[in-house]
C-alpha positions as CSV (number, residue, x, y, z in Angstrom):
1,X,0.0,0.0,0.0
2,X,2.8,2.4,0.9
3,X,4.5,1.9,-2.5
4,X,1.4,2.8,-4.5
5,X,0.8,5.9,-2.4
6,X,4.4,6.9,-2.9
7,X,4.2,6.3,-6.6
8,X,1.0,8.2,-6.9
9,X,2.3,11.2,-4.9
10,X,5.5,11.3,-7.0
11,X,3.5,11.2,-10.3
12,X,1.2,14.0,-9.1
13,X,4.2,16.1,-8.0
14,X,5.9,15.7,-11.4
15,X,2.7,16.5,-13.3
16,X,2.3,19.7,-11.2
17,X,5.9,20.6,-11.9
18,X,5.4,20.1,-15.7
19,X,2.3,22.4,-15.6
20,X,4.2,25.1,-13.7
21,X,7.3,24.9,-15.9
22,X,5.0,25.0,-19.0
23,X,3.1,28.0,-17.7
24,X,6.4,29.8,-16.9
25,X,7.6,29.1,-20.5
26,X,10.8,27.4,-19.3
27,X,9.7,24.0,-20.6
28,X,11.1,23.8,-24.1
29,X,11.1,21.0,-26.6
30,X,14.8,20.4,-25.9
31,X,14.1,20.2,-22.1
32,X,11.1,17.8,-22.7
33,X,13.3,15.5,-24.8
34,X,16.3,15.6,-22.5
35,X,14.3,14.3,-19.4
36,X,13.3,11.0,-20.9
37,X,16.7,10.5,-22.5
38,X,18.3,10.8,-19.0
39,X,15.6,8.6,-17.3
40,X,17.6,5.3,-17.6
41,X,20.7,6.8,-16.0
42,X,18.6,8.5,-13.3
43,X,16.8,5.3,-12.5
44,X,20.1,3.3,-12.3
45,X,21.7,6.0,-10.1
46,X,18.7,6.1,-7.7
47,X,18.7,2.3,-7.5
48,X,22.5,2.1,-6.9
49,X,22.3,5.0,-4.3
50,X,19.6,3.2,-2.4
51,X,21.6,0.0,-2.3
52,X,24.6,1.9,-0.9
53,X,22.6,3.9,1.6
54,X,20.8,0.8,2.9
55,X,24.2,-0.7,3.8
56,X,25.6,2.4,5.5
57,X,25.4,2.7,9.2
58,X,23.3,5.8,10.2
59,X,26.2,7.7,11.8
60,X,28.2,7.3,8.6
61,X,25.3,8.5,6.4
62,X,24.8,11.5,8.6
63,X,28.5,12.4,8.5
64,X,28.6,12.1,4.7
65,X,25.5,14.4,4.3
66,X,26.9,16.9,6.8
67,X,30.3,16.9,5.0
68,X,28.6,17.4,1.6
69,X,26.6,20.3,2.9
70,X,29.7,22.0,4.5
71,X,31.7,21.5,1.3
72,X,29.0,22.9,-1.0
73,X,28.4,25.8,1.3
74,X,32.1,26.7,1.4
75,X,32.3,26.4,-2.4
76,X,29.4,28.8,-2.7
77,X,31.0,31.2,-0.3
78,X,34.4,31.1,-2.1
79,X,33.2,31.0,-5.7
80,X,29.7,32.4,-5.6
81,X,26.7,30.9,-7.3
82,X,27.3,30.0,-11.0
83,X,25.3,32.2,-13.4
84,X,24.2,31.8,-17.0
85,X,24.7,34.5,-19.6
86,X,21.5,36.2,-18.6
87,X,21.5,35.6,-14.9
88,X,20.1,32.7,-12.9
89,X,16.8,32.4,-14.7
90,X,16.7,32.6,-18.5
91,X,14.6,35.6,-19.7
92,X,11.0,34.9,-20.8
93,X,10.2,35.7,-24.4
94,X,8.7,39.1,-24.7
95,X,9.9,40.4,-21.4
96,X,11.9,43.7,-21.2
């Protein structure tokens, strides 16, 4: 029962995201084709990650997450947030 509820909520979440991205004009044909192309690698990565996490002791997992957060925070402080040519969000067609 839990698995079907999880799958349903995940599917609804992704459908809502697609609607929002489409309404904001950031969902392009290229983006729409890239997602399904990356799906096999994403699925394999999630499966592999779950197998690894299931074998890790909780303290080791917590230490890895905390170290990752500290490192990414330091990198943002040192180098700043990466930007695209037009800023963080691409401009919407027709905007000034």
